[in-house]
MARKE-260943 format. One line per 10 residues: for each residue x, y negated, z of N, C-alpha, C. Coordinates in steps of 0.001 Angstrom, whole numbers, plus 524288, in hexadecimal, padded with zeros to 5 digits. Layout:
<recs>
X,Y,Z,X,Y,Z,X,Y,Z  ... $
</recs>
This chain:
<recs>
7E7EC,7D7E8,7C946,7E6DF,7DB08,7CDDC,7E504,7D75F,7D234  7E0F7,7D90A,7D4D8,7DECC,7D613,7D935,7DFBF,7D91A,7DE3C  7E17B,7D657,7E24F,7E24B,7D8B3,7E771,7DDFC,7D6B1,7EB0D  7DB67,7DA4C,7EDCD,7D728,7D8C6,7F14B,7D6FF,7DC73,7F5F8  7D50B,7DA71,7FA52,7D43B,7DDB6,7FEE5,7CFF7,7E1AC,7FDA6  7D0CB,7E676,7FF5B,7CCD1,7EA81,7FEB2,7CBC0,7ECFE,803FD  7C702,7EF01,80496,7C568,7F16C,8097F,7C2E6,7F6B0,80851  7C61F,7FAC4,807DB,7C3ED,7FFE6,80699,7C01E,801E8,80AAF  7C08C,8001A,80F87,7BCDA,801C2,8138C,7B762,7FFB7,8129F  7B6F8,7FB79,80FAE,7B1E1,7F90A,80EAE,7AF8A,7FA75,80962 $
7B280,7FD28,80618,7B0D3,7FE12,800B3,7B25B,8039D,7FF16  7AE9B,80734,7FF4B,7AFCE,80CB0,7FE36,7B1AF,80D85,7F8A0  7AF53,80AD0,7F4DC,7B102,80B78,7EF68,7B6B8,809DA,7EECF  7B81A,80562,7F0F2,7BD85,8038F,7F0C3,7C119,80761,7F39D  7BF5B,8095B,7F814,7C27F,80D13,7FB0D,7C395,811FE,7F7E1  7BFBE,813D6,7F4EF,7C088,8187C,7F1AE,7C49A,81770,7ED69  7C454,812DE,7EB05,7C820,81168,7E703,7CD8B,810FE,7E977  7CDE5,80E7C,7EE03,7D2D9,80DE2,7F0BD,7D519,8132C,7F245  7D1D4,816AF,7F438,7D3AE,81BDC,7F5BD,7D5EC,81EC2,7F110  7D352,81E7C,7ECA1,7D53B,82106,7E7E6,7DA7C,81EB3,7E63C $
7DADD,81992,7E66B,7DFB7,816E2,7E514,7E40A,8186F,7E8DE  7E2CA,81892,7EDDE,7E699,81A0C,7F1DA,7E890,81F98,7F0FD  7E508,82332,7EFDD,7E69A,8289E,7EEFF,7EA24,82917,7EA3A  7E8E6,82648,7E60C,7EC28,8266D,7E159,7F18E,82422,7E268  7F1B9,81FC3,7E52A,7F6BB,81D33,7E642,7FA20,8208A,7E9DE  7F7D3,822B7,7EDF3,7FAEB,825E7,7F187,7FC56,82B31,7EF30  7F969,82D0F,7EB60,7FAFB,831CF,7E897,80012,830D3,7E5A2  800A1,82C27,7E377,80589,82AC7,7E0D0,809FB,82AA8,7E4C7  80915,82823,7E94B,80D3D,82807,7ED3E,80E8F,82D8B,7EF0D  80AA8,830D6,7EFD8,80BA0,83637,7F17F,80F14,83901,7ED8B $
80E23,83811,7E893,8115C,83A65,7E47D,816F7,83852,7E4C0  81786,83349,7E599,81CB7,830DC,7E5D9,81FD8,832F9,7EA76  81D5A,83353,7EF03,82036,834EE,7F3B0,8203B,83ADA,7F477  81D35,83D9D,7F14F,81D17,84352,7F1B4,81A44,84543,7F686  81654,84250,7F850,81382,843D7,7FD09,80E16,8415E,7FCE9  80A0C,84483,7FD97,804B9,8426F,7FD4C,8023B,841A8,802A9  80564,84167,806BA,80344,840C0,80C03,8029E,83AFF,80D73  8018F,837B2,809BD,800C0,8321D,80AA6,7FB2B,83176,80CB7  7FA89,82F88,81177,7F545,82F50,813CE,7F115,82CAC,81066  7F202,8281F,80DF5,7EDD3,825C6,80AD7,7EC39,8290D,8061A $
7EF8D,82CB0,80482,7EE38,8301E,8001B,7E9B7,833C0,8018F  7E933,834E3,80684,7E535,8388E,8085E,7E0AE,835DF,80B39  7E0A4,830C7,80B2B,7DCA2,82DD3,80DED,7D73F,82E8F,80B71  7D342,82ECA,80EB8,7CDE1,82F34,80CD4,7CB9A,829C2,80BFC  7C738,82992,8095F,7C482,8249B,8088E,7C31A,8221E,80DC5  7C114,82524,81163,7BF9F,822FF,8167C,7C465,820F2,8196D  7C8C0,823B8,81913,7CD8A,821E2,81BA6,7CF6E,81CC7,81939  7CF56,81C81,81414,7D0F7,817B3,8116D,7CD72,81325,8130E  7C865,81411,81307,7C4B3,80FE5,81462,7C529,80E47,81A19  7C6DF,811D9,81D76,7C732,810B4,82305,7CC5D,80E69,824D0 $
7D037,80E48,82167,7D548,80C3A,82301,7D4F4,80657,823FE  7D783,80476,8281D,7D720,7FEE5,82978,7DAF6,7FB64,82679  7DC9A,7FCFA,821EB,7E05E,7F9F5,81EE5,7DDBA,7F591,81BDD  7E0C0,7F193,81A9A,7DEF0,7ED49,81748,7E10E,7EE4C,811CE  7DDA7,7EDE0,80DF6,7DEF3,7EF56,8089D,7DEBC,7EAAD,804E5  7E244,7EAC7,80112,7E1F4,7E76E,7FC78,7E1A6,7EB0C,7F7C8  7DE66,7E9A0,7F404,7DDFC,7ECAA,7EF3E,7DFE8,7E982,7EA9E  7E227,7EC3A,7E6DD,7E3BB,7E9D4,7E1E6,7DFD0,7EBAC,7DDD3  7DD82,7E7F4,7DB16,7D975,7E92A,7D744,7DB22,7E75C,7D1DF  7DA2E,7EAAB,7CE14,7DAF6,7E954,7C898,7D59D,7E9D1,7C607 $
7D373,7E56F,7C48C,7CE3B,7E55B,7C23A,7CA4F,7E834,7C5C4  7CA68,7E6E4,7CACA,7C6F2,7E900,7CEDA,7C7DA,7EEC1,7D016  7CBEE,7F11C,7CDEB,7CD43,7F691,7CF19,7D1AF,7F697,7D312  7D0EE,7F96D,7D769,7D4F1,7F9DB,7DB6B,7D992,7FCED,7D93E  7DE2A,7FA6A,7D90C,7E2D6,7FCF7,7D6E3,7E723,7FD99,7DAF8  7E65D,7FB4E,7DF87,7EA38,7FBD2,7E3AE,7E805,7F9A8,7E8B8  7EA6D,7FB31,7ED0D,7E8BC,7F93A,7F21F,7ED38,7F9A2,7F600  7ED03,7F641,7F9D9,7F0E6,7F64C,7FE08,7EE06,7F599,8032D  7EFAD,7F899,80717,7ED2D,7F86C,80C3D,7F13C,7F6E7,8104B  7EF6B,7F3D1,81415,7F303,7F1F3,81814,7F031,7F187,81D4E $
7F368,7F17E,82159,7F1AC,7EFDA,82681,7F53B,7EB55,827F7  7F376,7E817,82B94,7F6A8,7E395,82CED,7F55C,7E19C,83257  7F92E,7DEF0,83493,7F861,7DC17,8396A,7FB3C,7D6E7,838F1  7FBE3,7D424,83D31,7FE2A,7CEE5,83CE8,803E4,7CEE1,83B38  806AC,7D347,83BBD,80C42,7D34D,83A7F,80DC8,7D6C8,835E8  80A57,7DA57,8344B,80BF1,7DE2C,83057,80762,7DFDE,82CE9  808A3,7E0EF,82800,804FA,7E33F,8244A,80736,7E88B,822CA  80407,7EC92,8231A,805B2,7F1E3,821D8,802AA,7F3B7,81D0E  80573,7F482,818BC,80300,7F696,81402,80274,7FC79,814BC  7FDA3,7FE55,814D0,7FCA0,803E6,815B0,7FC37,806F6,8109B $
7FA23,8047E,80C8D,7F94C,80748,80799,7F9DB,80386,80313  7FC1E,80581,7FEF3,7FC3E,802C6,7F9E9,7FAF5,806E1,7F5D8  7F69E,8061C,7F31D,7F501,809E0,7EF24,7F3FD,806FE,7EA09  7F5EF,80949,7E5D3,7F556,806FF,7E0A2,7F3BB,80B55,7DCE8  7F034,80A1B,7D968,7EEA0,80DC5,7D54D,7F393,80FC1,7D29D  7F47F,814E3,7D298,7F94D,816EE,7D03B,7FA22,81556,7CA86  7F5FB,81431,7C7A9,7F6B2,8127E,7C23F,7F8DE,80CF3,7C1EA  7F8FB,80A39,7C665,7FAE5,804D5,7C683,7FFDB,8042B,7C9C7  80262,80887,7CB23,80743,80822,7CE19,80B43,804F5,7CB0D  80E5A,801F6,7CDFD,812A0,7FEB9,7CBE8,810B0,7FA6E,7C836 $
80BE8,7F898,7C922,809CD,7F448,7C606,80881,7EF89,7C96E  80A77,7EF75,7CE3B,809EC,7EADE,7D18C,80563,7EAE0,7D55D  80220,7EEE2,7D549,7FD9B,7EEFA,7D8D1,7FF77,7EF65,7DE76  802DE,7F321,7DF90,804DB,7F3CF,7E4DE,807DC,7EF13,7E6C4  80B2F,7ECF7,7E378,80E3D,7E84E,7E4D8,80A97,7E3BA,7E624  80677,7E316,7E312,802C5,7DEE0,7E40A,80006,7DF9B,7E946  7FE64,7E458,7EA6F,7FBB6,7E55C,7EF60,7FF58,7E485,7F410  8041B,7E67F,7F3CE,807C5,7E5C2,7F824,80908,7DFF6,7F8BD  809CB,7DD41,7F46B,80AE5,7D7A2,7F4AB,8066F,7D4A8,7F735  801B2,7D641,7F62A,7FD22,7D3B3,7F89A,7FD28,7D486,7FE7E $
7FE66,7D93F,80033,7FEB0,7DA46,805D5,80320,7D71D,80846  80784,7D6B7,8059E,80BD9,7D397,807AD,80A41,7CDE1,80842  80751,7CBEA,80486,80574,7C681,804E5,801BF,7C5E7,80987  7FE59,7C9AC,80A5A,7FAC4,7C97F,80ECC,7FDAF,7C9FB,813FC  80207,7CCC4,813F0,8050E,7CD97,818B9,807A6,7C892,81A99  808CD,7C50C,81703,80B6D,7C03D,81891,810A4,7C161,81B17  81173,7BF73,81FCC,8166C,7C025,8228D,816C5,7C550,82585  81282,7C838,825A4,8128D,7CD28,82887,815E2,7D141,825C7  8181D,7D49D,828DC,81B0A,7D91E,826D3,81724,7DCB7,82418  818C0,7DEF9,81FB8,8157C,7E2AF,81CE1,81873,7E7CB,81C78 $
815DD,7EC25,81DBD,81853,7F14A,81D99,81539,7F4EA,81A0B  817ED,7F8DE,81815,8157A,7FCC7,814BA,818AF,801C8,81508  8161C,80636,81470,818BD,80B48,81425,81765,80DCF,80EF7  81B0C,810CE,80CF0,81A13,813D9,80837,81D60,818C8,80878  81C09,81C98,8054E,81F07,82162,8052D,824BD,82049,803E0  82841,822BE,806BF,82DDB,821CC,805EF,82F75,822E5,80050  82D23,826C9,7FDD8,82E8C,8282E,7F880,82B6D,8252C,7F465  82801,8219B,7F60B,824D9,81E9F,7F258,827FF,819DB,7F07F  82B93,81AD4,7ECEC,82F1D,816BA,7EB22,82C55,81235,7E869  82832,81315,7E557,82578,80E92,7E30B,82326,80AEA,7E72B $
820C8,80D14,7EB43,81E8F,809CB,7EF68,822E5,806F7,7F25B  82715,809B7,7F371,82B75,8073F,7F633,82DAA,802BA,7F302  82E23,8037D,7EDEC,83025,7FF4A,7EA8D,82C77,7FA9C,7EA8E  82765,7FB9B,7EA8B,82394,7F759,7EAC1,8245B,7F424,7EFB7  8247B,7F6BC,7F435,824F9,7F3E4,7F921,82A3A,7F116,7F986  82E6C,7F3AE,7F805,83389,7F12F,7F834,833BF,7EC7B,7F48D  83141,7ECDB,7F008,8311A,7E881,7EC5C,82E16,7E3D4,7EE69  82AB6,7E4C7,7F23D,827B1,7E086,7F49E,82A35,7DE96,7F9AE  82EEC,7E060,7FACA,831C8,7DE6B,7FF4B,83180,7E1AB,80436  82ECC,7E613,80412,82E98,7E97A,808A3,833EF,7EC00,80969 $
83556,7ECCC,80E57,83A43,7EF70,80F97,83910,7F45F,812B7  83C3F,7F848,811E7,83B92,7FD49,81488,83C68,7FCA3,81A69  838AB,7FE84,81D77,83909,7FE50,82327,83ADB,80390,8253B  83832,807BF,8238B,839B6,80CF6,82545,83701,81113,821F2  83869,815EB,822F3,835E4,81A71,8208A,83413,81DF2,824EF  82FA4,82087,823FE,82D66,823BB,82822,82AE6,82899,825C5  82BA4,82CFB,82864,8290C,831D3,826E3,823C7,831EA,829AD  81F81,830D1,826C9,81A5B,83042,82935,817CA,8357D,82A5E  818C5,83951,82729,81761,83EC3,8281F,81BE3,841F4,825E8  81C7D,846CF,82762,82110,849C5,82597,821EC,8495F,81FA4 $
82690,8479B,81E41,82854,84715,818D2,82577,842ED,815A9  822A9,83F66,81830,8203C,83B03,81573,82258,835FB,817D4  82594,83357,814B8,82851,82EAC,8167C,825F4,829CC,8140E  825B5,825B0,81731,82414,82094,81538,82856,81C97,81671  82882,81892,81344,82BEE,81424,8144A,8287D,80F9F,815FC  82A73,80C9A,819B3,82798,80808,81B86,82AAC,80337,819EE  827E0,7FF82,817A6,82A1D,7FA9A,815D9,8279A,7F616,818B6  82A6D,7F1B9,818FC,8284C,7ECF7,81B47,82A62,7E846,8184E  8275C,7E418,81882,828FE,7DF24,81632,826AA,7DAC5,81979  8298A,7D67D,819D4,8279A,7D1D9,81C7F,827AB,7CD54,818A7 $
82513,7C925,81A00,824E6,7C483,8169F,82A67,7C2A3,81559  82DF8,7C292,8192A,83345,7C0AA,81832,83607,7C425,81438  83573,7C94B,814AB,837DE,7CCCB,810E1,8358C,7CBF2,80B74  83069,7CB29,80B25,82DE7,7CA65,8060B,83001,7C582,80366  830DA,7C155,80664,832DC,7BC87,80408,83833,7BD6C,80196  83B87,7C06F,80440,840B7,7C192,80216,8405A,7C4BB,7FD19  83CBF,7C870,7FCEA,83C0A,7CBB3,7F83A,839F5,7C871,7F3C2  8366D,7C4C3,7F4DB,8340A,7C198,7F0C3,837D2,7BDB7,7EE4A  83C07,7BC6C,7F0F0,83FB2,7B87B,7EED5,842E7,7BA90,7EA68 $
</recs>
């Protein structure tokens, strides 16, 4: 698997592939949490291409099999999206992408949100050293959990 920066705003073909992958991945999460009101599930191609996020893609033989999007500043990295081809769930694609973002974050705090009922995603983040910060009802009856990790916490987990 190769990890590389991708720019869906600059490449319509790639953006179409990413959008399809995103819709498939979030359809799985919608099924897990019992709610399909996940905003990226309903995103259009133009919205995806216009988002100011920084993306990394995971490629298997030049085929996009996963992607992670983030925003960042001098003190924090915020993971906005993690999408993996549903046929490759639990095969290390998501873990590899999150680990790459953690490496890029360096000493900065890294945060991520996921559906409260999305136990596979929660297990992934907790296994990488993220700790629960809070839970929030983002729209009526749709809850997310917010996690954070810092370099110091990661070192303790790695030992």
